[in-house]
C-alpha positions in Angstrom: 59.4 70.4 -14.0 57.3 69.8 -11.2 57.9 70.1 -7.1 56.2 69.4 -4.2 56.5 71.1 -1.2 56.8 68.5 2.0 56.0 70.3 5.5 56.1 68.6 8.8 53.2 68.7 10.2 54.1 68.0 13.5 56.1 71.2 13.7 53.4 73.0 12.0 51.2 72.7 14.6 52.9 73.6 17.0 54.4 76.8 15.4 51.2 77.5 14.5 48.9 76.2 17.7 48.7 77.2 20.9 52.7 78.2 20.7 51.3 81.8 19.1 53.9 81.2 16.3 53.8 82.0 12.6 54.3 80.1 9.4 57.6 81.6 8.5 58.4 79.4 12.1 57.5 76.1 9.2 60.2 74.2 8.5 59.8 73.3 4.7 61.9 71.8 2.2 61.8 71.3 -1.8 62.0 67.9 -3.4 62.0 67.5 -7.2 59.6 65.2 -8.7 60.2 63.7 -11.8 57.6 63.3 -14.9 55.8 59.7 -14.6 56.2 57.3 -16.7 54.5 54.2 -16.6 57.1 52.4 -13.9 54.3 48.9 -14.5 55.2 48.6 -18.1 59.5 48.8 -16.8 59.3 46.9 -13.9 57.1 44.4 -16.3 60.1 43.8 -18.6 62.4 44.3 -16.4 60.9 40.6 -14.3 60.0 39.0 -17.8 63.6 39.0 -18.9 64.7 37.1 -15.9 66.1 40.7 -13.5 65.2 41.4 -10.2 63.0 44.9 -10.4 64.9 47.2 -8.3 64.4 51.1 -8.2 67.7 51.4 -9.7 67.2 49.1 -12.4 63.8 50.7 -13.2 65.2 54.1 -13.4 68.1 53.4 -15.6 66.2 51.4 -17.7 63.5 54.2 -18.2 66.0 56.4 -19.2 67.3 54.7 -22.1 63.5 53.8 -22.9 62.5 57.9 -23.0 66.6 58.8 -24.2 66.3 57.4 -27.8 69.3 59.0 -28.9 71.3 56.1 -27.9 73.2 57.8 -24.1 76.2 57.2 -22.9 76.7 55.5 -19.3 77.7 59.5 -18.4 74.8 60.6 -19.8 72.1 58.1 -18.5 74.1 58.3 -14.7 73.0 62.1 -15.5 69.1 61.7 -16.4 69.2 59.6 -13.4 70.3 61.3 -11.1 67.4 63.7 -11.7 64.9 61.1 -10.4 67.5 58.7 -8.1 69.6 61.5 -6.4 71.4 58.8 -4.7 72.4 56.6 -7.4 75.7 56.1 -8.0 78.1 56.0 -11.3 78.8 52.4 -10.5 75.5 50.9 -10.1 74.5 52.7 -13.3 77.2 50.5 -14.8 76.0 47.8 -12.8 72.6 48.0 -13.8 73.2 48.6 -18.1 75.4 45.3 -17.5 72.7 43.8 -16.0 69.9 44.7 -18.8 73.0 44.3 -21.4 73.2 40.0 -20.4 69.4 39.8 -20.0 68.5 41.3 -23.6 66.9 44.6 -22.4 69.8 46.5 -24.3 72.1 46.9 -26.8 75.9 48.2 -26.1 76.3 50.3 -29.7 80.0 50.5 -30.5 81.1 53.6 -33.1 84.2 54.4 -33.6 86.6 54.9 -30.3 83.9 57.1 -28.6 82.1 55.5 -25.9 79.7 52.5 -25.4 76.6 54.0 -26.1 73.6 52.1 -25.0 70.0 50.9 -27.2 66.6 49.9 -26.2 65.5 49.1 -29.2 66.3 45.5 -30.0 64.7 44.4 -33.0 66.9 44.1 -36.0 68.8 47.4 -37.1 71.1 49.7 -38.4 72.9 52.3 -36.5 73.2 55.5 -38.8 75.6 58.7 -36.9 75.6 62.3 -38.8 79.4 63.4 -39.3 78.4 67.0 -38.5 75.4 67.0 -35.4 77.2 63.3 -34.0 73.2 62.3 -33.5 72.9 58.5 -34.0 69.8 57.0 -35.6 68.1 53.9 -35.9 67.6 52.4 -39.3 65.6 49.8 -40.0 66.6 46.4 -41.5 68.6 42.8 -41.5 71.7 43.2 -39.5 72.4 40.1 -40.0 75.5 38.6 -41.8 72.9 36.5 -43.7 70.1 37.9 -44.5 72.3 41.0 -45.2 74.1 40.2 -48.1 77.3 38.9 -47.0 78.5 35.1 -47.8 80.1 33.8 -44.4 82.5 31.2 -45.8 81.1 27.2 -44.2 82.5 26.4 -41.0 81.9 30.2 -39.2 79.5 31.3 -36.9 78.6 34.4 -36.4 77.5 35.5 -32.8 77.2 38.6 -33.1 77.0 41.6 -35.8 76.4 45.3 -35.7 76.0 47.4 -38.5 76.6 51.3 -38.5 76.7 53.9 -41.4 78.2 57.3 -41.3 76.8 60.2 -43.5 75.4 63.8 -42.8 71.6 63.5 -41.3 68.4 65.0 -43.1 68.3 67.9 -41.1 72.0 68.6 -41.4 72.1 68.4 -45.0 68.8 70.5 -44.9 71.1 73.1 -42.9 74.0 72.6 -44.9 71.6 73.7 -48.2 70.2 76.5 -46.2 73.9 78.0 -45.7 74.6 77.3 -49.3 71.8 79.7 -50.8 72.5 82.4 -48.4 
């Protein structure tokens, strides 16, 4: 984490200058400076999708690009709040809705849990670990015809989502270690 100290230079000059003041009279505040991500790329992606690039959309989309663990709206809000303290939950929901409508992120629905968001727009499936709850992307076809599903004649699939459940490699390895003890 980085912090920047901002001094009020007019007051500082007065406090230290002719009035005979000391540095303890100088008013300063500490501001959190978030890590820099390439704002130009985020902005360009938003513009290319047809959206107006607002500071809020850039922060929310940036969080999704940084957090590849398929965060929920609440998790996006908590991370966005670190970068933009004045952002509201309603704004996060509105930004997520706009990003989904403009095909920058996908909604991921797993069981009855909260909706998650995925910035990977390529064809893929999702794997949820039953032990740790982690979600991973699996490469492969998620379209019915490419995956081997036989869609009856006359039906038109507009959306498909493939999700799998099991145990991730980390948890499987941990279980192996625990069994050998």
